[in-house]
N, C-alpha and C positions, 0 to 999 in steps of 0.2 A: 509769511505762512496764511494758507488758506484758513476762513472763518466759517463756522456753522453758525446760523442763528436760529434757535429753536423756539417756535411758537406753538402755541394752543389757546384755541378759542379766542383768537386775535390778541393775546398777551405773550410779549416776549419773555418766556422763562430763563434762557441762557444763550449766551454766545461764547463759544468755544472756539480756540485756536487749535488747528490740527497740524501735528507735528510728525507721530508715528508713521511709520510706513503701512501700518494695517490698523484699522480704527474698526470693532464691533459695535453694533447698534441693536439692542435689544432691552426685554422686560427683565431678564436674570441680573442680578447685582454684578456677576464678574464682568459684564460687558463694559467696554471703554466708554460708553454713551449709554446710559440707562434711562428708558422711558417707559414709566411704571403704568401705564394705561393698559387695560385688557385687549383693546384692538392691537396691541404690539405682541408678536410672537417674542417666545424667551430669547432664541437668537434668529433676528429679523433680517438682517443686512449688513454689509461690511463696506467701509472705504479700503480701497488698496491704492498705493501709490507705485506707477510703473516707474521704470528707469529713467523715462523721460521727465519726468517729475510730475506728470499729471496725474489726477485721484480719478479712480473708477468707482461707480456704485455698484454693489453686486446684491441681488436678493438670495438669501440663505435659504430658500424653500420655505417662507414664511406662509403663514395661513392667509393674511390679507394682501400680500405682495407690496410691491413699491412702484410709487408713480413718479415720473420725472418729466416735468413741464407737461402733467396731464395724460402722460401716456404710460403705459405699465412696462416697467423693466424686466426684459425676458432673458438678457444676457449682461456681462460686464460692460457698462457704458460710459465713456469718458464724461467728465464734468468740466463745466467753463463756469465764469463768473456770472452770477445772476442765475443761476439755475435752482428751481424749485423742487424739492422732494416732499412727498406727502408718505408718512409711516403712520399707519394706524391713525389715530386722532391728532397726529402732530404734523406742522409744516417744518421743513427745513429750509433755509436759505443758503446757499454756498456762495461764499464770496472769496474771491482770490486776487488781492491787491497787486500780486506780481503781475499777473496776466493783463490788468488794467494798464499797469504802468508800461507793458511790453507792446501792447496795442497803440497807446499814444506815441510810443517813441517811433514805432513803424509808420504811424501817420505822419507825424512830425516830420520825419526823414523823406517820406515820398512827396509831401507838400514842399519841403525846401527844396528838394531835389528837380521837383516840376518847374518851381519858381526861378531857381538859377538856369535852367535849360531854357527857358523863355528868354531871358534876359541876355546870357551870354552866348547861348547855341551850345554845340558839342564842345566838352572839354577834353583836351588831352588826358589820356590815362596816365597816372603816375603809380609808381611801386609804392610809394609811401606818402602819407598825408603829412603836411607840416602841422605842429602842436596846434596852431592856431585855430586849424579847419578841422580839429576833432570833432565828432558828433557832440551836440549839447546833451547832457544827461537830464531827462526828466523825471523829476522826484515825485513818488506816490505821496499821500497825506500822511502817512505813517513815517516815511522817511523825513518828509518836513517837521513833523513832531519832534521825532528823535534829534533831528539836526538843530532844533531851537531848545534843547534842554540845558538847563543850567548845569554847570560843571563845580563839584565841592572842591574844596583845595586838596583832597586826598585822591581827585581823579573821578570819584565817582559821579555817575551822571544822575542827575536829581530833575525831575518834570516838577514846575511849577503852573498851576492854573488858577483862575479866578471864577467864581460865580457872582454875576452882576444881576442885582434885583430890577427887574423890569419897571417896575412902578416908583422906586426911589432912587434906583442909580448907586444904590448902597452895593460895595464891592467887599467881598468874602475871599480872603486869600487862602487856597488849598496847599499849604506849604507843610502837611503831615501826613503821614501815612494813611490816617483814617479821620474823617470828619463826619460828625452825626448830625443828622436835622430831624429835628422833630419837635411835637408839642407838649412832652411830657417828658419828666425825669432829666438826667444831665445830657444836654445837648450844646452842640457848638454853634448851631444856627437854629434860631428858634423861629418855628412856623405854625400861625393860628390855625385850627382846624377844628371842627365840630366832632369828627372821630379821631381815633388814634391814628397817629402818624409818626412814623419813624423810619429814616432811611440812612444808609451810609455810603458815602463816598471814599473809594479806598484807592490809593495810588501803588501799583503793581509795575514796578521798573518804569517804562516809558508811558504806560497807559493809566486812566483813571478808569475805575468801574463803578456804577452805582447799583445799589441794591436795596429794594423794598423790605423791611425787616417787619413786616405785617402777614398776616396769612394771604390776603389778597392784595393786590398792587396797591401801593398808595402813591407812586410815583408815575409820570407819563413824560417819556422822552419825545419831543417832536409830535405830540398829540395821541402817543400811542403808550399804552398802560405798559410797565415793564415789571418784571421780577429781578432781573440782574442783565446788565449792558454794558457794553463799553461806550463811554463817552469820546465823541469826538469834537473838536473845536467848532462853535457857534451852535451846538446843540442846545434846543430850548428845553429847559425842564420845568414841570409843574409837580407841585408838592403841597397840599394843604391849600392853603388861600394865597400862595407865593409862587410867583413866575421868575425864574432865573435863566440867563444865558450863560453858557459855559464858555469860557476863552482862555486863551493862554496870556502868559503875562509878557 
C-alpha cells in the first residue's frame, strides 16, 4: 500500500497508509486527511486511485494550490514513489513500496537476461519454463519483515522487535502491543532527560509505530524529529539522553 509521510517545519507529524480509492485532503474535519493550518483550504485536494492501481493527485480549486516536485498541479497528475507534494505549510512525501519492488524485479530480470545472452547466446523459445527457471521474487522490506514474523500457536502473526542501547548494548524486547519510554511516571524503559520525555512504541499488526507523547517532539528517528512515524529495522532512535537501534529479533 502507498504511504504518505506528512511533515511541517521539518517535523514528521504523521505517516499514513493509503487504502481507499479516493482520499480527500483539507482543513475541514470531514476530510480523510485533515491539515489544520490556515494555509490549507477547507477542501484542498484529493488522491484518487485509477483502474491501473496508480494514484493521482488533484487540486480541488484551493486558494494556495498544490505543488508536485516544485511544479504547480493544474490537472490530475499521476504519482510515483518519492514524489513530494506541498500543500500549504505541509510537505507530503508519497512512497509506494510496490512500485519499488516492481522496478527492482524489472531491473533484475533485464540484468539477468542480458548476462545469460552474453554467456549462452540466443536461446530457443519454449512455450513453458520449467519450475527451476521461474523468475526469482524480489521482496520489499515490508514483505521481508512480514515473512520474519513469529507465529503464535493459534496461527496469529506476531512481530517481535528489540531496542538496543547504543552506549551499553542493553537489549529491550518489544513483545507487547505498547511500550512506554520516559523519565517520569510509569514507564517500561527509563530514559534520563532534563525535560519531560515520554514516548510510546505501539505494535499494529506487522508494523511498529513510535509516537511522541509531548506537545513538541521528544523523539528523533534517524536524526529527524518526529511526532508519529512507522519504524523500520535498523532505524536509530534518539530520546532524552539515550540512543537506540531498532532491530528484528
